[in-house]
C-alpha positions in Angstrom: -3.4 -4.5 6.1 -4.1 -1.1 4.7 -7.6 -0.3 3.5 -7.9 2.2 0.7 -11.1 4.0 0.0 -12.9 2.8 -3.1 -12.5 5.0 -6.1 -11.1 8.2 -4.6 -8.2 7.3 -2.4 -4.8 9.1 -2.3 -3.5 7.0 -5.1 -3.5 7.9 -8.7 -5.8 6.5 -11.3 -6.5 6.9 -15.0 -6.5 10.3 -16.6 -9.9 11.7 -17.4 -9.1 13.5 -20.7 -7.0 12.5 -23.6 -3.5 14.0 -23.8 -1.3 14.4 -26.9 1.5 12.1 -25.9 0.3 8.8 -24.5 -2.7 6.6 -23.8 -4.7 8.4 -21.1 -4.3 5.6 -18.6 -0.6 6.3 -18.5 -0.8 10.0 -17.8 -2.1 12.1 -14.9 -4.5 14.8 -16.0 -3.7 18.5 -15.5 -6.8 19.0 -13.4 -6.0 16.1 -11.0 -7.2 16.8 -7.5 -4.7 17.6 -4.8 -6.1 17.4 -1.3 -4.4 18.4 2.0 -4.5 16.1 5.0 -5.7 18.5 7.7 -3.9 17.9 11.0 -3.6 21.4 12.3 -5.9 21.0 15.2 -4.5 17.7 16.3 -0.9 19.2 16.1 -2.0 22.3 18.0 -3.1 20.1 20.9 0.3 18.4 21.3 2.6 19.6 24.1 6.0 20.9 23.2 7.6 17.5 24.2 5.0 15.6 22.2 5.7 17.8 19.2 9.4 17.0 19.4 8.6 13.3 19.7 6.3 13.4 16.7 8.8 15.5 14.7 11.6 12.9 15.0 9.3 10.0 14.3 8.1 11.8 11.2 11.6 12.5 10.1 12.4 8.8 10.5 9.3 7.9 8.4 10.2 10.4 5.6 13.8 9.1 5.4 12.6 5.5 5.3 10.0 6.3 2.6 12.8 7.0 0.2 13.5 3.3 0.1 10.3 2.9 -1.8 12.0 4.5 -4.8 14.5 1.6 -4.8 11.6 -0.9 -4.4 9.6 0.5 -7.4 11.6 0.8 -10.7 15.3 1.1 -11.7 14.8 4.7 -12.9 12.7 6.0 -9.9 15.7 7.0 -7.7 17.2 9.0 -10.6 13.9 10.7 -11.5 13.5 11.7 -7.8 17.1 13.0 -7.6 16.6 15.0 -10.9 13.3 16.6 -9.7 14.8 17.4 -6.3 17.8 19.2 -8.0 15.5 21.2 -10.3 13.1 22.4 -7.6 15.7 23.1 -5.0 17.4 25.5 -7.5 14.1 27.1 -8.7 10.7 26.8 -7.1 7.8 25.9 -9.4 7.0 29.6 -10.1 10.6 30.4 -11.0 10.9 27.3 -13.2 7.7 28.2 -14.9 9.1 31.4 -16.3 12.1 29.6 -17.6 9.9 26.9 -19.2 7.6 29.4 -20.9 10.7 31.2 -22.2 11.9 27.9 -23.7 8.7 27.5 -25.6 6.5 25.3 -23.4 2.8 26.2 -23.2 1.1 26.7 -19.8 -0.6 23.4 -20.3 2.6 21.6 -21.0 4.3 23.1 -17.9 1.3 22.2 -15.8 1.6 18.6 -17.1 5.2 18.5 -15.9 4.3 19.8 -12.5 1.5 17.2 -12.2 4.0 14.5 -13.2 6.5 15.7 -10.6 3.8 15.8 -7.9 2.8 12.3 -8.9 6.3 11.0 -8.5 6.5 12.5 -5.1 3.1 11.4 -4.0 3.6 7.8 -5.2 7.3 7.7 -4.3 8.1 6.6 -7.8 6.8 6.7 -11.4 4.2 3.9 -10.9 0.7 4.5 -9.4 0.5 3.2 -5.9 -3.2 2.2 -6.6 -3.1 0.1 -9.7 0.7 -0.3 -10.3 0.5 1.4 -13.7 3.3 3.5 -15.0 2.6 7.2 -15.6 4.6 9.4 -17.9 5.0 13.2 -18.5 2.2 14.5 -20.8 4.4 16.7 -22.9 7.1 16.1 -25.6 10.3 14.6 -24.3 12.4 17.1 -26.4 10.7 20.0 -24.7 11.2 18.7 -21.2 14.9 18.0 -22.0 15.3 21.6 -23.1 13.8 22.9 -19.9 15.9 20.6 -17.7 19.2 21.3 -19.4 18.6 25.0 -19.4 17.5 25.2 -15.8 19.3 26.9 -12.9 20.2 23.5 -11.5 21.9 22.6 -14.8 23.8 25.9 -14.7 25.0 25.1 -11.2 25.8 21.4 -11.7 25.9 20.7 -15.5 27.5 17.3 -15.4 25.3 16.0 -12.6 22.0 17.2 -14.1 22.9 16.0 -17.6 24.0 12.7 -16.2 20.7 12.2 -14.4 18.7 13.1 -17.5 20.7 10.7 -19.7 20.2 7.9 -17.2 16.4 8.3 -16.7 15.1 10.4 -19.6 14.3 7.5 -22.0 12.8 5.3 -19.2 10.8 8.2 -17.9 8.8 8.3 -21.1 9.0 4.7 -22.3 5.8 2.7 -22.5 7.3 -0.5 -23.9 4.8 -3.2 -23.0 6.9 -4.8 -20.2 7.4 -1.3 -18.5 3.7 -0.4 -18.4 3.0 -2.2 -15.2 4.7 -3.6 -12.1 5.2 -7.3 -12.5 7.7 -10.2 -12.6 9.6 -11.5 -15.6 7.9 -10.7 -18.9 4.8 -9.5 -17.1 6.2 -6.2 -15.9 9.0 -4.4 -14.0 9.9 -4.8 -10.4 13.0 -4.0 -8.3 12.1 -6.5 -5.6 13.7 -9.0 -8.0 16.5 -8.7 -10.5 15.2 -8.3 -14.0 16.1 -11.8 -15.0 14.0 -13.5 -12.3 10.9 -15.4 -13.2 8.0 -16.7 -11.1 9.8 -20.0 -10.8 12.8 -18.2 -9.3 10.5 -16.5 -6.8 8.9 -19.8 -5.8 12.2 -21.4 -5.4 13.5 -18.5 -3.2 10.3 -18.7 -1.1 10.9 -22.4 -0.4 14.5 -21.6 0.5 13.4 -18.8 2.9 10.8 -21.1 4.5 13.4 -23.8 5.0 15.6 -21.4 6.9 12.7 -19.8 8.8 13.4 -16.4 7.1 10.7 -13.9 6.3 10.6 -12.4 2.8 9.1 -9.1 4.1 12.4 -7.2 4.3 14.3 -8.9 1.5 15.0 -8.6 -2.2 16.2 -11.4 -4.6 19.0 -11.0 -7.1 19.9 -13.7 -9.6 23.2 -13.9 -11.6 24.0 -16.6 -14.1 27.5 -18.0 -14.4 29.4 -18.9 -17.6 27.9 -22.4 -17.5 24.3 -21.1 -17.3 23.9 -22.0 -13.6 21.9 -19.4 -11.6 23.2 -18.0 -8.3 20.9 -16.3 -5.9 21.5 -13.5 -3.4 18.8 -12.9 -0.7 19.5 -9.4 0.6 18.1 -8.3 3.9 17.3 -4.7 4.7 19.5 -3.5 7.6 21.9 -0.8 8.7 24.6 -3.4 9.2 26.3 -5.1 6.2 29.2 -7.5 6.9 30.0 -6.1 10.3 29.9 -8.5 13.2 26.6 -8.9 15.0 25.9 -9.5 18.6 23.1 -11.9 17.7 24.4 -15.4 17.0 21.1 -16.3 15.2 21.8 -13.4 12.7 25.4 -14.4 12.2 24.4 -18.0 11.5 22.1 -17.0 8.7 24.6 -14.9 6.8 26.3 -17.6 4.7 26.2 -19.6 1.5 23.7 -22.4 1.0 23.0 -25.1 -1.5 19.2 -25.5 -2.0 17.8 -27.9 -4.5 20.9 -27.7 -6.6 21.1 -23.9 -6.6 23.6 -21.8 -4.7 22.0 -19.2 -2.3 23.9 -16.4 -0.5 22.1 -14.5 2.4 23.5 -11.0 2.9 22.3 -7.9 4.6 22.7 -4.2 4.3 20.1 -3.3 1.7 19.1 0.4 1.9 21.8 0.7 4.7 22.6 4.5 4.3 18.8 5.3 4.3 18.1 3.1 7.3 20.9 4.6 9.2 19.2 8.0 9.0 16.0 6.3 10.2 17.7 4.9 13.2 19.3 8.3 14.1 15.9 9.9 14.2 14.4 7.1 16.2 17.2 7.5 18.7 16.3 11.2 19.0 12.6 10.4 19.3 13.3 8.1 22.2 14.7 11.1 24.2 11.2 12.6 24.2 9.3 9.5 25.0 6.5 10.3 27.4 5.9 6.8 28.8 7.3 3.3 28.7 5.3 2.3 25.7 6.9 5.1 23.6 10.3 4.4 25.0 10.1 0.7 24.2 8.6 1.4 20.8 11.7 2.6 19.2 14.1 -0.2 20.3 12.5 -3.1 18.3 12.9 -0.9 15.2 16.5 -0.1 16.0 17.8 -3.4 17.4 15.6 -6.0 15.7 14.6 -4.4 12.5 17.2 -2.2 11.0 20.3 -3.7 12.6 20.2 -7.4 13.6 17.3 -9.7 13.3 16.5 -11.1 9.8 12.8 -11.6 10.6 12.1 -7.9 10.1 11.5 -4.9 12.4 7.7 -5.0 12.3 7.6 -8.4 14.1 8.9 -6.8 17.3 7.4 -3.4 17.2 3.7 -4.3 17.5 4.3 -5.9 20.8 5.0 -2.4 22.2 2.9 -0.2 19.9 -0.2 1.2 21.8 -1.9 3.5 19.3 -3.5 5.5 22.2 -0.1 6.4 23.6 2.3 5.9 20.7 0.4 6.3 17.5 3.2 5.4 15.0 4.4 2.5 13.0 7.3 2.1 10.6 8.8 -0.7 8.6 8.4 -3.0 5.6 4.7 -3.5 5.9 2.4 -4.2 2.9 3.1 -6.9 0.3 0.7 -5.6 -2.4 3.3 -4.4 -4.8 5.5 -7.5 -4.7 4.5 -9.5 -7.8 5.0 -12.7 -5.7 3.1 -11.2 -2.7 5.7 -11.8 0.0 7.9 -8.7 0.2 6.9 -5.6 2.1 7.0 -2.0 0.9 8.4 0.5 3.4 5.8 2.5 5.2 6.0 4.9 8.2 3.1 6.8 9.8 2.8 9.1 12.8 -0.6 10.3 14.0 -2.6 11.9 16.7 -5.7 10.3 18.4 -9.2 11.3 17.4 -10.9 10.6 20.7 -14.6 10.9 19.6 -14.4 8.3 16.8 -12.1 6.1 18.9 -14.9 5.8 21.5 -17.2 4.3 18.9 -14.5 1.8 17.8 -13.9 0.8 21.5 -17.6 -0.1 21.6 -17.2 -2.2 18.5 -14.2 -3.9 20.1 -16.2 -4.7 23.2 -18.9 -6.4 21.0 -16.4 -8.3 18.9 -16.6 -11.6 20.6 -20.4 -11.7 20.2 -20.2 -10.5 16.6 -17.7 -13.2 15.7 -20.4 -15.8 16.5 -22.5 -14.3 13.7 -19.9 -15.2 11.1 -20.9 -18.2 8.9 -18.3 -20.7 10.0 -18.0 -23.2 12.9 -16.4 -22.1 16.2 -13.4 -24.4 15.5 -12.4 -22.0 12.7 -12.0 -19.2 15.2 -9.1 -18.6 17.6 -9.3 -20.5 20.8 -9.2 -17.3 22.8 -10.2 -13.9 21.4 -7.3 -11.5 21.9 -8.9 -8.1 22.4 -7.3 -5.7 19.9 -6.7 -2.0 20.1 -8.8 0.0 17.7 -8.3 3.7 17.5 -9.2 6.6 15.2 -6.2 8.7 14.3 -5.5 11.9 12.4 -2.4 11.4 10.2 0.5 13.7 10.7 2.8 11.7 8.4 2.3 8.8 6.1 5.5 8.0 4.2 5.3 5.4 1.4 3.6 5.1 -2.0 0.1 5.8 -0.9 -2.1 6.6 2.1 -4.7 4.0 3.3 -7.9 4.8 5.1 -7.4 2.1 7.8 -4.7 -0.3 9.0 -4.6 -3.7 10.6 -1.2 -4.7 12.0 0.9 -6.8 12.1 0.7 -8.5 8.8 2.1 -11.7 10.2 -0.7 -14.2 10.8 1.3 -16.1 13.4 1.5 -13.0 15.6 -2.1 -12.2 15.1 -3.0 -15.8 16.2 -0.9 -15.7 19.4 -0.4 -12.0 20.4 -3.3 -10.2 18.9 -3.4 -7.2 16.5 -4.0 -3.5 16.4 -6.4 -1.5 14.2 -6.4 2.2 13.3 -8.8 4.2 11.3 -7.2 7.3 9.7 -9.9 10.0 10.2 -8.5 12.9 8.2 -7.8 10.6 5.3 -11.4 9.4 5.4 -12.6 13.0 5.6 -10.9 13.8 2.3 -12.1 10.6 0.7 -15.7 11.5 1.6 -15.6 14.7 -0.4 -17.4 13.6 -3.6 -18.6 15.9 -6.3 -21.9 14.9 -7.7 -21.0 15.6 -11.3 -18.0 13.2 -11.0 -20.0 10.2 -9.7 -19.8 7.4 -12.2 -22.2 4.4 -12.8 -24.9 5.5 -10.3 -28.6 6.2 -11.2 -29.5 9.9 -10.7 -31.8 9.1 -7.8 -29.0 7.3 -5.9 -26.4 10.1 -6.2 -27.6 12.4 -3.5 -28.1 9.5 -1.1 -24.6 8.2 -1.9 -23.0 11.6 -1.2 -25.0 12.0 2.1 -24.2 8.5 3.5 -20.9 7.5 1.9 -18.8 8.8 4.8 -20.8 7.3 7.6 -21.2 4.0 5.8 -17.4 3.8 5.1 -16.7 4.4 8.8 -18.8 1.3 9.5 -17.1 -0.7 6.7 -13.6 0.2 7.7 -14.2 -0.8 11.3 -15.7 -4.1 10.4 -13.2 -4.8 7.7 -10.1 -4.2 9.9 -11.4 -5.6 13.2 -13.5 -8.6 12.3 -12.4 -9.1 8.7 -8.6 -9.2 9.0 -8.8 -9.9 12.7 -11.0 -13.0 12.6 -10.3 -16.6 11.8 -7.8 -19.3 12.7 -5.0 -21.0 10.7 -4.7 -24.7 11.2 -1.0 -25.3 12.0 1.3 -28.2 12.8 4.3 -26.9 14.6 7.9 -28.0 14.4 7.4 -30.6 17.1 4.4 -32.1 15.3 1.7 -30.7 17.6 -1.5 -29.4 16.1 -3.5 -26.4 17.1 -6.8 -28.1 16.3 -8.4 -31.5 17.0 -7.9 -33.6 13.9 -10.7 -36.0 15.0 -13.5 -33.6 15.6 -12.9 -30.5 13.4 -15.1 -30.9 10.3 -14.8 -29.0 7.0 -18.3 -27.5 6.6 -17.8 -27.5 2.8 -17.2 -31.2 2.5 -18.5 -32.7 5.8 -15.2 -34.5 6.2 -12.3 -34.2 8.5 -9.6 -31.6 7.9 -7.2 -32.9 5.2 -4.6 -30.1 5.0 -2.9 -27.6 7.2 0.1 -25.3 7.5 3.4 -26.8 8.4 6.1 -25.1 10.5 7.6 -22.2 8.6 4.7 -21.9 6.2 2.8 -18.7 6.2 -0.3 -17.3 4.6 1.8 -15.2 2.2 4.2 -17.9 1.3 1.5 -20.4 0.5 -0.9 -18.2 -1.4 1.7 -16.0 -2.9 0.2 -13.8 -5.7 -3.4 -14.2 -4.6 -2.7 -13.8 -0.9 -3.5 -10.1 -0.6 -6.6 -10.3 -2.9 -7.9 -13.3 -1.1 -7.6 -11.7 2.3 -9.2 -8.5 1.1 -12.1 -10.5 -0.3 -12.6 -12.0 3.1 -12.3 -8.7 5.0 -14.6 -6.7 2.6 -17.2 -9.5 2.7 -17.2 -9.6 6.5 -17.9 -5.9 6.5 -20.8 -6.2 4.1 -22.2 -9.1 6.0 -22.0 -7.7 9.5 -23.1 -4.2 8.6 -26.6 -5.8 8.5 -26.4 -6.4 12.2 -28.5 -3.8 14.2 -26.1 -3.8 17.1 -23.2 -2.7 14.8 -25.3 0.2 13.4 -26.4 1.3 16.8 -22.7 1.5 17.9 -22.1 4.0 15.2 -25.3 5.9 16.1 -27.6 4.7 13.3 -31.2 3.4 13.8 -34.4 3.1 11.8 -34.4 4.6 8.3 -30.9 6.1 8.7 -29.5 2.6 9.5 -31.2 1.2 6.4 -29.6 4.0 4.3 -26.2 3.3 5.7 -26.6 -0.4 4.8 -27.8 0.4 1.3 -25.0 2.9 0.5 -22.3 0.5 1.9 -23.5 -2.2 -0.4 -24.0 0.3 -3.3 -20.4 1.6 -2.8 -19.0 -2.0 -3.0 -21.0 -2.7 -6.2 -19.7 0.6 -7.7 -16.2 -0.2 -6.6 -16.5 -3.5 -8.5 -17.1 -1.6 -11.7 -14.3 0.8 -11.0 -12.1 -2.2 -10.6 -12.3 -2.9 -14.3 -9.7 -0.2 -14.7 -7.2 -2.2 -12.7 -7.3 -5.4 -14.7 -4.4 -6.0 -17.2 -5.6 -8.2 -20.1 -2.1 -8.7 -21.4 -1.0 -10.4 -18.2 -4.5 -11.7 -17.2 -4.0 -10.3 -13.7 -5.0 -7.4 -11.4 -2.9 -4.5 -10.5 -4.5 -3.9 -7.1 -5.6 -6.4 -4.5 -8.5 -4.4 -3.1 -10.0 -3.8 -6.5 -9.7 -7.5 -7.5 -11.5 -8.3 -4.2 -14.2 -5.8 -4.9 -14.8 -7.1 -8.4 -14.9 -10.7 -7.2 -17.6 -9.6 -4.6 -19.5 -7.8 -7.4 -19.4 -11.1 -9.3 -20.8 -13.0 -6.3 -23.6 -10.5 -5.9 -24.4 -10.6 -9.6 -24.5 -14.3 -9.6 -26.8 -14.3 -6.5 -29.7 -13.8 -9.0 -33.2 -12.5 -8.5 -32.2 -9.0 -9.7 -30.2 -8.0 -6.6 -27.8 -6.1 -8.9 -28.6 -4.9 -12.4 -25.9 -3.4 -14.6 -27.2 -1.6 -17.8 -24.7 -0.8 -20.6 -25.0 2.7 -21.9 -22.9 5.4 -23.6 -21.4 8.3 -21.6 -21.5 11.9 -22.5 -18.1 11.6 -24.1 -19.2 8.8 -26.4 -17.3 6.1 -24.5 -18.8 2.9 -23.2 -20.4 3.4 -19.8 -22.8 1.6 -17.5 -25.4 2.3 -14.9 -25.8 0.1 -11.8 -29.0 -0.6 -9.8 -29.0 -2.3 -6.4 -32.4 -3.5 -5.2 -32.5 -2.4 -1.5 -35.4 -4.8 -0.7 -33.3 -7.9 -1.7 -30.1 -7.2 0.2 -31.1 -9.2 3.2 -33.0 -12.0 1.5 -30.7 -12.5 -1.5 -27.4 -10.7 -0.8 -26.9 -12.0 2.8 -27.2 -15.7 1.9 -24.9 -15.3 -1.2 -22.3 -13.6 1.0 -22.7 -16.3 3.7 -21.8 -19.0 1.2 -18.9 -17.0 -0.2 -17.5 -16.2 3.2 -17.7 -19.8 4.4 -15.8 -20.9 1.3 -13.2 -18.2 1.8 -12.6 -19.0 5.5 -12.4 -22.7 5.0 -9.8 -22.3 2.3 -7.8 -19.8 4.3 -7.7 -22.0 7.4 -6.4 -24.8 5.3 -3.7 -24.9 2.6 -4.5 -23.2 -0.8 -7.5 -24.6 -2.5 -9.3 -21.6 -3.9 -8.4 -18.8 -6.2 -10.5 -16.0 -7.7 -12.1 -17.0 -10.9 -10.5 -16.0 -14.2 -12.0 -12.6 -14.7 -12.2 -10.8 -18.1 -11.9 -7.1 -18.3 -15.0 -6.7 -20.5 -15.5 -3.2 -21.8 -13.3 -0.4 -20.6 -15.3 2.1 -18.6 -14.4 5.7 -17.8 -13.0 6.2 -14.4 -12.5 9.5 -12.6 -9.0 10.8 -11.9 -7.8 10.2 -8.4 -6.4 12.6 -5.9 -2.8 13.3 -4.9 -2.3 13.6 -1.1 -0.5 16.7 0.2 1.0 16.3 3.7 2.4 19.0 5.9 6.0 18.1 7.1 7.4 19.4 10.3 10.5 21.6 10.8 12.5 22.6 13.8 14.6 25.7 13.0 15.2 26.2 16.7 13.8 24.2 19.5 10.2 24.9 18.5 8.6 22.4 16.1 6.6 23.9 13.3 4.0 22.5 10.9 4.7 23.6 7.4 1.6 24.0 5.3 1.3 24.5 1.5 -1.4 25.3 -1.0 -3.4 22.3 -2.3 -1.9 22.2 -5.8 0.7 20.3 -7.7 3.1 23.2 -7.1 2.3 23.1 -3.4 2.9 19.4 -3.2 6.3 19.9 -4.9 7.3 22.6 -2.5 6.4 20.3 0.4 9.0 17.8 -0.8 11.6 20.4 -1.8 11.6 21.7 1.8 11.3 18.3 3.5 15.0 17.6 3.8 16.5 21.1 4.3 19.8 20.0 5.8 20.7 17.0 3.7 18.8 17.0 0.4 21.9 16.8 -1.8 23.3 14.0 0.3 20.1 12.0 0.0 20.1 12.4 -3.8 23.7 11.1 -3.8 22.8 8.1 -1.6 19.8 7.2 -3.8 21.7 7.4 -7.1 24.7 5.4 -5.6 22.4 2.7 -4.4 20.6 2.5 -7.7 23.8 2.5 -9.7 25.3 -0.3 -7.6 22.5 -2.6 -8.7 21.8 -1.2 -12.2 23.3 -4.2 -13.9 20.5 -6.4 -12.6 17.9 -4.7 -14.8 19.8 -4.4 -18.1 18.4 -6.5 -20.9 15.7 -6.3 -23.5 14.2 -3.4 -21.6 17.1 -1.2 -21.0 17.7 -0.3 -17.4 19.5 2.8 -16.2 23.1 2.9 -17.3 24.3 4.0 -13.8 25.4 7.4 -14.9 24.4 9.9 -12.3 
């Protein structure tokens, strides 16, 4: 699972200053930070053949990333197509002159650039970190005037006007249901048709489990017949639609079913034109494979993922992915944004190895078996045999999707982790940007903690990411009874340490962690991983691996815990009181951990309400360094044991009902600017841009030089074909493009 950095990751949070058009939490501020991922040195060290290999993998990732638009909101593909047309006809500077002539102020035009950059950075009009909608911070009438008078509108008047008429209202709408991603009345999602409820999602999950189908690469569409009876379509992502398949298993799944009195139809071909372009680039990358790992890497994507097998491409690919030789990964990966918690968002990354940091992680891997014994649960709750993972630090060349994490643990399938192992990567140049913290923008900290925090935040987060990914997500055993009735644990001797009794529940064949825990699965797992990191960072051997001893080691521990406590307060911005739920799994996890530490007592954590310089409610946090080991460690030990026992069994725990409390000011987040590659001749070039909203827009305008208009047409056609599924009380796009 991806690990975002707390409070300053490449995902977009609340606005810092009030704007004229909307509540500040639904706009991006004009002074939002734009940070470049620096991969120049890593790219320079690649050979010409390696550059060609990386270029085609990057192209595959960028093409696939467009599917996220179709996974976010009904209007997102149209907004993207409209912006692409505008900025292909006029770059940001040229469009500025037109906008000012139409009567916009410099501030209003900058607000539009920031909005456009936000759409590109998030691959949609909802924040990747928080799942909140963001809207342009200028009058709709003024933006309409600019768009309809633009060079793009002069060249293609019907197309541009049609796009604007389709998405303009929804671009600005803050109707309650449209403010957040969610299911049914709780929000908007395009993983499900607009008439689906949580009950529909649960029924569909039971159906998928009964057929041994994964939800990761699916969407669910419901239509109601004249008699009021629902009919469900489970649509699989793949290049093939109704064409014959060489795989009899695949063919046997594509049919009609009757499940608990409801008709289900399994089809395939979702995102097909986009995935076709992904496959074409993977085929080209295979030509430049430098070794057998790289050569084998592409075929699971092509044959199993995008073409034939319904279980999803990312089940096959990890078997061949060696991040020291083939640092790339692509597919429907993270389930954070599915309101039900089972469907994966498309992600694709390509990276280059950072050898110095990788050496430290290799030492951590070598110590993993011993460190696992330090965790507060019995040996029976760990895997029978530790499967040594791969753990590498990479500099990101490309990360296509809605946001950029700081670390990754793959695969997300627990059954594969249990039997085949897992792989971890830390994304070094992402962390380097995340470390950059301005003292004046640090919230909630006492003055005497701020300098220490700035000094040790980076090193402490290196430690936390390593422990979180390797021993957090990588530890533990699921108790399973397979299809033949055999158990992977001894029913007679394994004892639940929470009750002192024998194990009473376990996973049956076809049941998975995501399908059983659904909406809390991601938050629950992140609680466990974050807690493992906090717990094991107290271990001297861990700190020595990363080069910290004595007073420096104590400072790293303190800042790691302090950062988690601060992140718990930042998490208040991501709670939706209307729906009584959280918009980001990591932030719910961090707030839950803060609650655990607050309830540990003895003054370990003190939060003092105060008033900020802007007159808004604020708070200051104090963490007692001397009590971390004596109070904090036992509290985390009890919490971790409870988490692990519940995860190993069937669902029995959920995060407590949490109230938002007071709304605290939160700093604006950063937009991530990545350098795409281009190949005008046979030489691959890295295209770099200024770190600004305009630079980020240019990076996307030049990302698809040969087929930009074709991609816009593909996206709008796919969106239009399904537009009827989101018409209703909250008007969906009309389909006009």
